[in-house]
C-alpha positions in Angstrom: -4.9 -17.5 -11.8 -3.9 -15.7 -8.8 -5.9 -13.7 -6.8 -4.4 -12.0 -4.0 -3.3 -8.3 -4.6 -7.1 -7.3 -5.7 -8.0 -8.6 -2.7 -7.4 -5.2 -0.3 -9.6 -3.3 -3.0 -12.1 -5.5 -3.2 -12.3 -5.9 1.1 -13.4 -2.8 0.7 -16.3 -3.6 -1.5 -16.6 -6.9 0.7 -17.2 -4.8 3.8 -19.4 -2.4 2.5 -21.7 -4.7 0.9 -21.4 -7.4 3.2 -20.6 -6.4 6.4 -21.4 -2.5 7.0 -24.6 -3.0 6.2 -26.1 0.0 7.5 -29.4 1.0 6.3 -29.3 -1.2 3.3 -31.4 -0.1 0.5 -32.0 -2.8 -2.6 -34.3 -1.5 -5.3 -35.2 -2.6 -8.8 -35.7 -0.9 -12.0 -37.3 -2.2 -15.0 -34.7 -3.6 -17.7 -35.3 0.3 -19.8 -31.9 1.4 -19.0 -29.6 1.8 -21.6 -27.1 -1.4 -20.5 -24.5 0.7 -22.2 -23.8 3.5 -19.9 -21.9 3.2 -17.3 -23.0 2.7 -14.0 -21.9 5.9 -12.8 -24.9 7.7 -14.2 -26.7 6.6 -11.6 -25.0 7.1 -8.4 -26.1 10.3 -7.2 -23.3 12.8 -6.4 -21.7 13.6 -2.9 -19.3 10.3 -2.9 -16.2 10.0 -0.8 -15.0 6.7 -2.6 -16.1 4.9 -5.8 -15.4 1.7 -6.6 -16.4 -0.3 -9.7 -15.9 -3.7 -11.3 -16.3 -5.0 -15.0 -17.2 -8.1 -13.0 -17.6 -8.5 -9.5 -19.3 -12.4 -9.4 -15.8 -13.1 -11.3 -13.3 -11.4 -8.4 -15.5 -13.0 -6.0 -15.6 -16.0 -7.3 -11.6 -16.0 -7.7 -11.0 -15.2 -4.2 -13.3 -17.9 -3.0 -11.3 -20.6 -4.6 -8.3 -19.4 -4.4 -5.8 -21.2 -2.4 -4.2 -17.7 -1.3 -7.6 -17.5 0.4 -7.5 -20.8 1.9 -3.8 -20.2 3.3 -4.4 -16.8 4.6 -8.0 -18.1 6.7 -5.3 -20.7 8.4 -2.3 -17.9 9.0 -1.4 -15.7 12.1 -1.9 -12.4 10.8 -5.4 -13.3 9.7 -5.7 -14.7 13.3 -4.0 -11.4 14.7 -6.5 -9.3 11.7 -9.7 -10.9 13.2 -9.0 -9.5 16.5 -8.4 -6.2 15.3 -10.6 -2.9 15.8 -11.3 -3.0 12.5 -13.1 -6.3 11.7 -14.6 -6.2 15.3 -16.1 -2.6 13.8 -17.6 -4.3 10.8 -19.0 -7.3 12.5 -20.9 -4.9 14.9 -21.9 -3.3 11.7 -23.0 -6.6 10.4 -24.8 -7.8 13.4 -27.1 -4.2 13.2 -28.0 -5.1 8.9 -28.8 -8.4 10.2 -31.3 -7.1 13.1 -32.8 -4.6 10.4 -32.9 -7.2 7.5 -33.7 -10.4 9.3 -30.7 -11.9 7.7 -27.1 -12.2 8.1 -24.8 -10.0 5.7 -22.4 -13.4 5.1 -20.8 -14.5 2.4 -23.8 -16.4 1.0 -25.3 -13.4 0.9 -22.9 -11.6 -0.8 -22.7 -13.8 -3.2 -26.5 -13.9 -4.2 -25.7 -9.8 -4.8 -22.6 -10.1 -7.1 -23.7 -9.3 -10.3 -21.1 -8.6 -13.4 -21.1 -5.1 -13.8 -20.9 -3.3 -10.3 -20.5 -0.2 -9.1 -19.7 1.2 -5.1 -20.0 4.5 -4.0 -19.3 5.3 0.0 -20.7 8.2 1.5 -19.8 8.1 4.9 -16.5 6.3 6.4 -17.7 6.5 10.0 -21.5 5.6 9.4 -20.6 3.3 6.1 -23.3 4.7 4.1 -22.8 3.6 0.6 -25.0 2.8 -2.8 -24.2 -0.1 -4.4 -25.4 -0.8 -7.9 -25.2 -4.4 -10.1 -26.3 -5.7 -13.4 -27.7 -9.5 -12.0 -30.3 -11.7 -13.9 -33.9 -11.0 -13.0 -34.1 -14.5 -11.7 -31.2 -14.8 -9.6 -32.6 -11.4 -7.9 -36.0 -13.7 -7.2 -34.1 -16.2 -5.4 -32.3 -14.3 -3.0 -33.0 -14.4 0.5 -34.0 -11.0 1.2 -36.2 -10.9 -2.1 -37.9 -13.7 -0.1 -38.4 -11.3 2.9 -40.0 -8.4 1.2 -43.2 -9.1 3.0 -42.1 -7.7 5.8 -40.8 -4.6 4.8 -42.8 -1.0 4.0 -42.9 -0.1 0.1 -42.0 3.1 -0.7 -41.8 4.6 -4.6 -39.1 6.4 -6.8 -38.7 7.3 -10.5 -42.1 5.1 -10.9 -40.1 2.2 -9.2 -41.4 0.0 -6.1 -39.2 -0.3 -3.3 -39.1 -2.1 0.1 -38.0 -0.3 2.8 -37.7 -1.7 6.7 -35.8 0.1 9.7 -34.5 -1.2 12.9 -35.3 0.9 15.9 -33.0 0.4 18.3 -29.8 0.5 15.9 -31.4 3.4 13.9 -30.4 1.7 10.7 -33.2 0.5 7.7 -33.1 -1.6 5.0 -34.7 -1.4 1.6 -35.3 -3.7 -1.1 -36.8 -4.5 -4.5 -36.2 -6.0 -8.0 -37.1 -5.6 -11.5 -34.9 -6.6 -15.0 -31.5 -6.4 -15.1 -30.8 -3.7 -12.3 -29.9 -4.7 -8.3 -29.6 -1.6 -6.3 -28.5 -1.4 -2.9 -28.1 2.0 -0.7 -27.6 2.4 3.2 -29.8 5.5 3.1 -32.8 6.1 1.8 -32.1 9.1 0.1 -29.8 7.5 -2.0 -32.2 4.7 -3.1 -34.7 6.9 -4.4 -31.7 9.7 -5.9 -30.6 6.4 -7.5 -33.9 5.5 -9.2 -34.7 9.1 -10.2 -31.4 9.4 -12.4 -32.0 6.2 -13.8 -35.4 7.2 -14.4 -34.5 10.8 -15.9 -31.5 8.3 -17.9 -34.6 6.1 -19.3 -36.3 9.2 -20.7 -39.3 7.6 -18.1 -39.3 11.3 -16.4 -38.4 14.6 -18.3 -38.3 16.7 -14.9 -34.0 17.1 -14.7 -33.7 18.4 -11.4 -30.3 19.0 -9.9 -31.3 17.5 -6.8 -30.6 14.2 -8.3 -26.8 15.2 -10.0 -24.9 12.0 -10.3 -21.3 11.3 -9.4 -19.7 12.4 -12.6 -20.8 15.8 -11.9 -18.4 16.2 -8.9 -15.2 17.8 -9.9 -13.2 15.0 -8.0 -14.3 12.3 -9.8 -14.8 13.9 -13.6 -11.0 15.2 -12.9 -9.8 11.6 -11.8 -11.4 10.0 -14.5 -10.5 12.2 -17.1 -7.0 12.0 -15.9 -6.9 8.4 -16.2 -6.6 5.8 -18.5 -8.0 3.1 -19.9 -10.5 1.5 -17.1 -9.9 -2.0 -15.2 -10.9 -4.9 -14.1 -11.2 -2.9 -10.6 -11.4 0.7 -10.5 -11.4 2.6 -7.2 -11.8 6.9 -6.8 -11.4 8.6 -4.3 -12.1 12.3 -3.0 -9.2 12.8 -0.5 -9.9 16.3 0.6 -12.8 14.4 2.3 -11.1 11.1 3.4 -7.9 12.3 4.7 -9.0 14.8 7.0 -11.8 11.6 8.6 -10.5 10.1 11.8 -11.4 7.0 10.5 -9.1 6.8 7.6 -6.4 8.4 10.3 -6.9 5.2 13.2 -7.2 2.2 10.2 -4.8 3.8 7.6 -1.6 1.0 7.7 0.8 3.4 5.7 0.5 5.9 8.6 1.1 8.8 5.5 -1.4 11.3 6.9 0.8 14.0 6.0 2.1 13.3 2.6 -1.4 12.3 1.5 -2.6 15.8 2.2 -0.9 16.9 -0.9 -3.3 15.4 -3.1 -6.9 16.3 -3.7 -8.3 12.8 -5.5 -6.6 9.9 -6.8 -7.9 7.4 -9.4 -6.4 3.1 -9.2 -6.8 0.5 -12.1 -5.9 -2.9 -11.5 -5.2 -5.1 -14.3 -5.3 -9.1 -14.3 -3.9 -11.5 -15.9 -1.8 -15.2 -15.3 1.4 -13.8 -15.2 0.8 -10.2 -13.4 -1.2 -7.8 -11.7 -0.2 -4.2 -13.1 -2.2 -1.2 -10.9 -2.4 2.2 -12.4 -2.8 5.0 -9.9 -3.2 8.7 -10.8 -2.8 11.5 -7.6 -4.4 14.6 -8.5 -2.3 17.9 -7.0 -3.8 20.1 -4.9 -1.2 23.0 -6.0 0.4 21.7 -9.6 3.7 22.0 -9.7 7.1 20.2 -11.8 9.8 18.6 -10.0 11.2 19.4 -6.8 15.0 20.9 -6.7 17.5 18.5 -7.6 15.2 16.2 -8.8 16.2 15.0 -12.3 14.1 12.0 -13.8 16.8 11.1 -16.8 19.2 10.8 -13.7 16.6 8.2 -11.7 16.1 6.4 -14.5 19.7 6.2 -15.2 20.7 4.7 -11.9 17.7 2.0 -12.4 20.0 0.2 -15.1 22.8 -0.2 -12.5 20.8 -2.8 -10.3 22.6 -6.2 -10.3 21.1 -9.7 -11.0 19.2 -11.4 -7.4 19.2 -7.8 -5.9 16.7 -8.6 -2.9 15.6 -5.0 -2.8 16.4 -1.8 -4.8 15.1 1.9 -5.0 16.3 4.9 -6.6 15.1 8.5 -6.2 16.3 11.8 -6.2 18.6 14.1 -3.8 17.2 17.2 -3.4 18.7 17.8 -0.4 22.3 16.1 0.8 20.7 14.5 4.0 18.4 12.5 1.5 21.7 10.9 0.2 24.0 10.8 3.2 21.1 9.3 5.7 21.1 6.0 4.0 24.3 6.0 3.1 25.3 6.3 6.8 22.6 4.0 8.7 23.4 0.8 6.2 27.4 1.2 5.5 29.4 4.4 7.1 28.1 3.9 10.5 24.7 1.4 10.5 25.2 0.8 14.6 24.9 4.0 14.9 22.0 5.0 13.1 19.7 7.1 14.8 16.0 5.5 16.1 12.9 7.0 13.9 11.1 9.3 16.3 7.8 7.9 17.6 4.4 9.5 16.5 2.2 7.4 19.2 1.8 6.6 22.3 3.4 3.0 23.5 0.9 -0.1 24.0 0.1 -1.0 27.2 2.3 -4.4 27.8 0.2 -6.8 30.1 3.1 -8.3 32.4 3.8 -9.8 35.7 5.3 -6.2 37.1 8.8 -6.5 35.9 11.0 -3.2 35.1 13.7 -3.7 33.0 15.8 -6.2 32.9 19.2 -7.9 34.4 21.2 -6.8 31.0 20.3 -3.2 32.3 23.1 -3.4 34.7 25.4 -2.9 32.7 24.0 0.4 31.1 26.4 3.6 32.4 24.0 6.0 34.0 26.7 8.7 34.8 28.3 9.1 30.8 26.8 11.3 28.2 25.6 8.1 25.2 28.6 8.3 22.3 27.6 10.5 19.6 27.7 9.0 15.7 29.6 9.5 13.3 27.3 12.5 11.7 27.1 14.7 14.7 31.3 15.1 14.4 33.3 16.8 12.6 34.3 13.8 10.5 31.1 14.0 8.0 32.2 17.4 7.2 34.5 16.9 4.7 32.0 13.9 2.8 29.3 16.3 2.8 31.2 18.7 1.1 32.5 16.4 -1.4 28.8 15.6 -2.0 27.8 19.2 -2.4 30.3 20.1 -4.6 29.5 17.1 -6.9 25.4 18.3 -7.1 24.8 14.7 -6.7 21.2 14.3 -8.3 20.2 10.7 -7.4 20.8 7.8 -5.4 20.4 3.8 -5.8 20.1 1.6 -2.5 20.9 -1.6 -3.0 20.1 -4.4 -0.6 20.1 -8.3 -0.6 20.2 -10.9 1.8 22.4 -14.2 2.4 22.4 -16.9 5.4 25.6 -17.6 7.1 28.1 -20.5 6.8 25.9 -21.9 10.2 22.6 -21.5 8.9 21.7 -19.8 12.0 21.7 -16.3 11.0 21.0 -14.2 8.3 23.3 -11.4 6.7 22.2 -7.6 5.1 24.0 -6.6 2.3 23.8 -3.1 1.2 24.9 -0.9 -1.5 24.6 2.9 -2.9 24.8 4.8 -5.9 25.8 7.9 -6.1 24.9 10.7 -9.4 27.1 13.1 -9.7 26.5 16.4 -11.7 30.0 15.2 -12.6 33.0 12.6 -12.8 34.0 11.7 -9.0 37.7 12.5 -7.9 38.2 8.8 -6.7 41.1 9.9 -4.7 39.3 12.6 -2.7 36.1 10.5 -2.8 37.9 7.0 -0.7 39.6 10.2 1.7 36.2 11.4 2.3 35.0 8.2 3.4 38.3 6.8 5.5 37.4 10.5 6.9 34.1 9.8 7.8 34.2 6.3 9.4 37.6 6.7 11.4 36.3 7.7 14.3 33.9 4.7 15.0 37.3 2.5 13.8 40.5 3.8 15.6 42.3 6.0 16.7 45.4 5.5 15.7 44.8 5.2 11.8 44.5 1.6 12.1 42.5 -0.1 9.2 41.4 2.8 7.3 43.7 2.5 4.5 42.4 1.2 1.2 43.8 -1.6 -1.0 42.5 -2.4 -4.7 40.7 -5.3 -5.2 40.1 -5.9 -9.1 37.6 -2.7 -10.2 36.8 -1.4 -6.4 39.2 -0.3 -3.2 38.3 -2.1 0.2 39.2 -0.9 3.2 42.6 -2.8 4.6 40.9 -3.3 8.3 38.5 -5.8 9.9 35.5 -3.4 8.6 34.2 -4.2 5.5 33.5 -1.4 2.9 33.8 -1.2 -0.6 34.4 1.9 -3.2 34.5 2.6 -6.5 34.1 5.5 -9.0 32.7 4.6 -13.0 32.9 8.7 -14.2 29.6 10.3 -12.7 28.6 7.1 -10.6 29.8 6.8 -7.1 29.6 3.1 -5.7 29.9 2.1 -2.1 28.7 -1.1 -0.1 29.9 -4.3 2.0 29.8 -7.1 -0.4 32.0 -7.5 -3.2 29.0 -9.5 -5.1 27.1 -6.7 -4.6 29.4 -3.9 -6.1 30.5 -6.0 -9.2 26.9 -6.5 -9.8 26.6 -2.8 -10.1 29.9 -1.9 -11.8 29.0 -4.5 -14.5 26.0 -3.0 -15.6 27.8 0.6 -15.8 27.6 -0.1 -19.8 24.0 -1.3 -19.8 21.7 0.7 -22.2 18.8 2.7 -20.4 15.5 1.1 -20.9 13.6 2.8 -18.7 11.6 6.2 -19.3 12.7 9.4 -16.7 10.9 8.4 -13.3 10.8 10.0 -10.1 11.4 7.5 -8.1 11.6 3.8 -8.9 11.5 0.4 -6.8 11.3 -3.7 -7.3 11.5 -6.3 -4.3 12.5 -9.7 -5.3 10.2 -11.6 -3.1 10.5 -15.1 -4.1 14.4 -14.9 -3.3 14.0 -13.1 -0.1 11.0 -14.6 1.0 12.8 -17.6 3.5 15.4 -15.6 4.2 13.3 -12.7 5.9 11.3 -15.9 8.0 15.2 -17.1 9.1 15.7 -13.7 10.1 12.6 -13.2 11.6 12.3 -16.0 13.8 16.2 -15.0 15.5 15.1 -11.6 16.2 11.4 -12.4 17.2 13.3 -15.7 19.5 10.7 -16.2 22.8 12.3 -15.2 26.1 12.7 -18.2 27.8 11.7 -16.2 31.5 8.4 -14.5 30.3 5.7 -15.4 32.3 3.2 -18.1 31.7 -0.6 -18.9 31.8 -1.5 -16.4 28.9 -3.0 -16.1 25.4 0.0 -15.8 23.4 -0.2 -13.4 20.5 1.5 -14.4 17.3 5.1 -13.2 17.0 5.0 -10.2 14.9 7.8 -10.9 12.3 8.3 -14.6 12.5 4.6 -15.8 12.7 2.1 -12.5 11.8 4.5 -11.0 8.8 5.9 -14.3 7.9 2.7 -15.9 7.1 1.3 -13.1 4.9 4.5 -13.6 3.4 3.7 -16.9 3.3 -0.1 -16.5 2.0 1.8 -14.4 -0.9 4.5 -17.2 -2.1 2.8 -17.1 -5.5 4.2 -13.3 -6.0 7.8 -13.5 -7.1 8.3 -10.0 -7.6 6.8 -6.3 -7.2 7.9 -3.4 -8.8 6.9 0.4 -8.3 7.3 2.9 -10.7 6.5 6.7 -9.9 6.4 10.3 -12.2 5.6 13.4 -11.7 3.8 15.0 -14.1 2.8 18.7 -13.8 -0.4 18.9 -12.1 -0.5 15.0 -11.4 1.7 11.9 -10.1 1.5 8.9 -12.3 2.2 5.3 -10.6 2.8 1.7 -12.1 3.3 -1.2 -9.8 2.9 -4.6 -11.0 3.1 -7.6 -9.5 4.4 -10.6 -11.0 3.1 -14.5 -10.4 6.4 -17.0 -10.5 3.3 -19.9 -11.7 
């Protein structure tokens, strides 16, 4: 079976349980607790993240014996990750734990404390404070390395149960542990351990004095609302208090997607991962801070309708609504009408320091004119007004983007072909559409109207010059492309039956088809500078080595698909990863 897609979430548990180890507490509770109760009953409130697994030991075993783990550890991607700030920080936390506990938090230790039904609650991202509870046969707990060192710890008691505590004075971390019955508890704070044991005692009926101080996580609104909004529990479930997590500087530093502004719209989220031999499926629910329906111009039925146009063999596709004309015009311009003039995105981060021999610039800069104003893109001229007017007049509601790659005949370069389909509010006027498109591209192609006439080729029209631009109208669909195969594939699906429920966003990626082409393209993009100074330790090249090696590690994933729906007070997303074998 394939294991990789759960590993990002699984690594949260691995990092929290095995490496973070700050003030680790290991306590036990008599086997009188109700085994049918969910572990969330025993988790104190105040956490910012809750992670639970139906069988954590199986997840860990699958990862350890998977070919993906071996391939990743040998990859350039892992080499870069091993030098990252995140991993260095976790290693420092692991050293602090080793000083306090007297044993390293390595994979052997993690295997010893990995039980079946398990839960991890994270209370502080910066200090890596957590509580971990798992069902583990007492015989296994008794043979653990930590249990064997209990004579070096001080004893404590909570909820009628004894646990053991040890502090490291230099780091300020502490470790506490005990075991009895089929429950194993680990905590990064003594009070978390005491509260969890108190909750267990109350649940088992050993303590009739209910104290609100020991209320469980189920009483926290973010947790209860998320759990109520979610469907069936997956093999792995993660619930997040986004109102607490997103403002954290640690989250902002390490969150790969860097979409902090978008995340601020949600108060909480829950994600369930379901695993099978054929696919991994992740079901997400994001709770909005302010409930609301679809935005203006966002018509789910039109988005689902566009998805049926996706041709066979497409490498990538994305369908979404058009609340503004710019959201439809920008991808059309960037990928088809004026790709060479596309504006680079504004950088939000300071450039990284480059350790070189001191040279500034390159010989190619001598060709750059400094006495002339840079040429303006077509979108800045009056030529775009006709196209904008046409899009506004027909009330474009949704856009479909399709892209595929293809090696050229020489086998050196890789061509990226694109197509865009626009869903209008009514049937398009084909003559007006061709006129507006030609007017848009004219300033960048010709001054005498050469090569901007249209000729009919099969079921679509094509510019009669050197520039490849194809256009076709089918009722309310306007299709523009730079490749005959793509536009023919889209037009062939116009009469296909819609088999997707209405959605706000749908996207798909054919990893099996595009993986080798990406590696070939990345090799050209990352071609080394033959004049670069040698003698320094070389970092893996970002595209051709770092990212390409991650793609090779995930070679078993054939495709990915995401469907997002707006349901009043929440956003519901389904992400599916299919395995090729």
